[in-house]
N, C-alpha and C positions, 0 to 999 in steps of 0.2 A: 397264253395269252398275248406273245408275239405276234405280232402279222395282222391282230385285228384295229380297224378304223374305229376309238371308241370317241371321236371327235364327230363323226358325224351321226347327225339325228335325222330323223323325221321333219321335214319342214311344215307347222302348223299353218295351213291357207288362211285362215283367221291371223294369223299375224304376218304374213305377207300383202295382206290388201290393206293392214293396218300403216304398215312401211310403207307402201308404194301411197295412198290416202293423205299422208303425213309428208310425204317429198313432196307432192303435189298440189298441196292444199293452193298456196300463191296463184292456183293456175284459175279455180275453180273461185276465188274470193268475192265478194260483192259487199258493197255499202248496203246497209239497210235498215231500218230503226232503230232494230235489235243490234247490230255490230256499232251503230253512231255511238248509243246511249253507251254502251261498254268499255267504249272507249274511252270516252269520256269521264265517264267513272272514273275509270284505272291512271286515268292520266292528269286530272285535276280533281276531281273530288278526293279523291282517297289522301294526296298528299297535302291537300290544303289541308282534311280534319287531322291526318298529325301532325302539320307544323303548328293548328292551333294549338294544339294539346302541348308539344313543347313548347310551344312560345307563352304557356300558362303557366307551365312548371319550373321552369326556366331557375334553375339556382334554389330551387324549394327542399330538392334530399342531396343526398350526399352517402354516395355508397359506401365510400371508399373509407377505413380507420374506425369501422364500428367494431363496437364489440358487442356481446350478449346482454341483449338489455337494454342497450342504446335505442334510440330512437332514430328515424332517419329521414325525420323531416326538421329542417334548419327552423322553419318558425310557425 
């Protein structure tokens, strides 16, 4: 057992290619209709929907100090 190098593994070419692609992704990025739409979706639309839901349910539910059988809704 002594002397063997167990930490050495054969490198998978697909994993190496994925690592290289991930490292150099910024070099090949282009704005297109798809990337602009996804950027808008994740930076504006999703937080807006979460904010509206949070605003509508503000104070409606109380999760603290509830016992078995108690309702979580306040009204």
